[in-house]
N, C-alpha and C positions, 0 to 999 in steps of 0.2 A: 400400426404407425411405424415410420422409418426411424432411423437414428436421428438424434438431435444433438445440438451443441448448447449446453447450459452454462451460463457464465455468472459468477458472483463477483461483485466489485465493492470495495470499501476503502475508506481513507483512514489514515492514522496521522495525527499531528496537525489538525486543521487550526487549532486555537492556541498553541504554545507561544511563548515569548522567544524561545531559541530553538534552533534545529529545523530540519526540513519537514515539508509536507510530503507524505508518502501515500500514493494511491496504488492499490494492488488488485489484480484480477486473477481469478482461478477459473479455468474452463474445464468442464467435464463432458466428454463425449459419452452419451447415454444410448446404449443399444435399444432398438425398438422393443417395447414390452418391459424393459427394466424401469424401476422406480428409483430415482435419485434420493428422494426423501426417505424411503424405506431402507435403502442401502446405507445411508449416512446415520440413521437413527441409533444403531448400536454404538457408533463412535461418539455420538452426543451423550448417550447414557454412560459411557465409560470415561467421559471427560477428555476425549481426544479431539473433538471438534466442537465448536460453539463460539459464543461471544468472547473475544479476546479479553474484554474487561473483567470477565469472571474467571478466566482460566490462566492468565498470565499477568505479570506486573513488571514495573521497572526493576531491573536487576534480576528478574526471574522470568525469562522468556524462552526457556528450554524447549517448550512444546512448539513454538513457532519456528525455532531453529531446526528442530527435528523434521517438521513438515517441509521446510525449504530444502533440506539436504536430501530427503527421500524423493521429492519430486524432481529435483535436479538430476539425481541418479536415475530415476525412471526415464528421464528424457535422454539418457545415454551420455551425459556430460560428467566427466571426471572432475571433481572439485575437492581439493585437499585442505582448504582453509576457508574460514568464514568469508574472506574477501572474494575467493573464487566462486563461492556459492552466490554471493550478492551480485557479482559481475554477470553471472549466468542469467539472473532474473531481470536485470535492468532493461527497461523499455527503450531508453534513448542511448545513443552512441557515446562512448567514453569522451571523445574530444568535446562534444557539445556540453556534456555535464560539467566539464572543467573549464569551459571557455571564459566564464566570468571570474575565475579564481585570480586574485591579484598576485603579482609576482612574488614568489617565496612563501605564499600562504596556502597553497593547495593542500599541504599536509593537514591543515585544520580539519578538513572534511574527508580526505582520502588517505590519510596516513594509517597504516595497518600495524605498526610496531606494537607488540604486546598483545595482539589480538589472538584469541583461541576459541575453539568450540567449547560450549558449556553444557550441551545436552547430555545427560547421563545415558549410558548404553541401554538401560532398560526402557527409557522413554523413546529412544531412537528405534528400538526393536518393536515396541508396541505400535508405533506409527507405521513402520515398514510392514508389519504383519497386517494391520488394518487396511493399508493401501492395496496390498495384494489381494485381500478379500474383496475389496471393491472391484478390482480389475476382473476377478473371476466371476463377479456377478453382473458384468456388463457395464461397469462404470470406469471409464478411462480418464484419470485426472491428468491434465496437461501441465506444462511448465508454467508456474506463476509468472505474471508480468508486473513489474514494479516500476512505477513512474516516480521519480524523485524531483521535487522542486525545492531547491536549497533556499536559504534566506535571501541570497543575492537575487535569485530569480523571482522570488515573491516580491521583493522590494522593487525590482525593475518593472514587474507587471503592475504593481500598485501605482507607480509613477506614471504609467501609461493608462491609468484608469481601470485596471482589471483587479478586482478585489480577490482576496484569497478564496472566497466562495466560488467565484468564476474560474479561478485557476484550478480548483478542485474539480469542478464540473468538467472543464475541458480535458483534464487528465483522464477522468472516467470515460468521456466520449472517445478519446483516442483508443483506449483499451477495448471498448465496445465495438468501435469501427473495425479494429483488427480482427475481432471475432466474427463480425459480419462478413468481412472479406474471406475469411477462412470458410465460413459456412457456404458462401457462394461457390468457392472452388470445389468443395467436397460434397456439395448437394445436401447440406444439412440445414434444417430449420434452426433458428437461433432464438433462445430465450435468455435474456439478461436481467438479473436483479441487482440493483445498485442501492447503496445506502443513500438516504436523503441528504442533500447538501445544505447544511446550515438551516434546516427547517423549511427550506423553500418548497412551495407547492407547484409552481409553474416553471417549466423548463424549456418549452418549445421555443420561445423568443430568445432564450439565452444560448441555445445550441450554436456552436461555432465550428465544431469538428464533424459531428454527425450531419447527414444530409436532411435538414429540416423539411426541404421541399418534398421528400419522399414519405412524410408522415401521412398515412391514410386515415388514421383514427387516433384520437387521444382522449384521455379522461384524467382530470387533475383533481386531487383532493388532499386532505390533511394526512391520511394514512398511507396513501399510495397515489402515484402519478404514472400513468401508463401510455406508451407511445408505440404504435405499430407502423413499421417502416415497410410499406407495400407488402411484398411477400418475403422480405429478407429477414426481419427480426421483430420481436416484441421486447421492448425495454421498459422496465418498471423501476421507479425509484420508491423505495419502501421505508417508512419510518421504523427505526430500531431494527433494521434488517439483519444486523450482525447477530442479534439474539433470535430473530424469527426464522432466518434462513441459514441452514448449516453451511452451505457453500460460501455465502458471504462471510460467515463466521470464520471459515478456513482462510479466506483471503485476508481477513482482519488479523488472524494469528500470524501469518507470514509477514504482513505489512508491519505489525507491531515489532517483530524481531528486526526487520530491516531498519525501521526508524530508530530503535534503541541502539543498534550497532552504529549507525551514523552519529547519533547524539553522543554516544560514549566516546567516539573519536574526538569530538569537539571538546568534551570535558577532559579527556586524557591529555590532549594537546595543551590546554591552558594550565592544567595542574602541574605540568613540567616546569613552568615558570612560577606558578603560585601553588605550591604543594598543599597549603592550608585550605585552599578552595574546596568546597564539598562536591561530591558527586551528585549530579542533579538530573532531573528528567527534562528540564527546559520549559516546564509549564509555569503559569503565573502563581508562584508560591514563594514563601519566605526564603527557602534554601536557594532557589534560582535567583532571587533578587540579591542574596548575599554573594552568590557566584559572580554575578554581573559586576557588583561593586568591588569585590576583591581582585578581580582580574583587570579592572579598568586601566590602571597605570601600566601594567605589562602590555596590554593591547595597544595603548598609545605609543609606548616605546618601540614596539615592533611595527608600527604604522599599519595595523590591520584596520581596514575601513569598517565603521560601524554597520554599514549596509551589508557586510558579509557576516556579521555576528548577531545582530538583533533585528527582529522584524519591526518595520515601521507600523505605527498605530493608526494612522489616519485612513479614512475612506473605506473601512472594512464593514460595509453593510450589505446584506443579501438583496 
């Protein structure tokens, strides 16, 4: 069999109260005869690849940072700061990402003051060495693609009747479509594995980016929902795929780092005005609730719109 393009896609931050939704895809060009699963297995065993929920946590995402830095370098991009790494991964153009930022408040999400790499040299070297081993075995990992949907974008979409579940799906579709177009250019068959979106089983009628009219076969179920796009690609949404599929797990690791970096910017920005506010992950927990309350007056004084700070609650059903 010829070379193929294998894609893993996952989301981070679908359900939080604060911070962005991040959807990440990692593509691997697999030489004919090579086995992606077999090649990644030693990395899984060593704890270098796998489900981000088991390998990293908030305040400790060094492994995701290491993978992001190594894959940016592999793509030939010089990046000397966390922001330069993130900018290299972003799917959408910088002006579009900042278009909804109210005047004077762009720094909440895009300010980089005080930012630094945190991955220890040992972790960085372990990841770099394993990535080189993959390359020598016929597995070429590409530059990760990171879609960011900030709180303002999610709230704008919700006002238009698009739930966060659909926003997540459409971001995944965009990454998959980009891989399909690459496959067409390079003559590669494409297989994409995506995390299931909000427990949804049926996706065909919800597609807005992928060409649904090209679906020649589909099978939908609780554990997996598969769609074959003529001769272009096979796309499968898999339950708990970040744990079951190592490439999806890798995408989740990079996405976790990207979301944490962006969330930390929000926290850092508001703690300048309210130093006693805790560092938080943005999820629905007591510390995040405390952060929201402690920063309320400062946010009102600065005229930061709530739509740029906290996600709206209505209409979020898959």
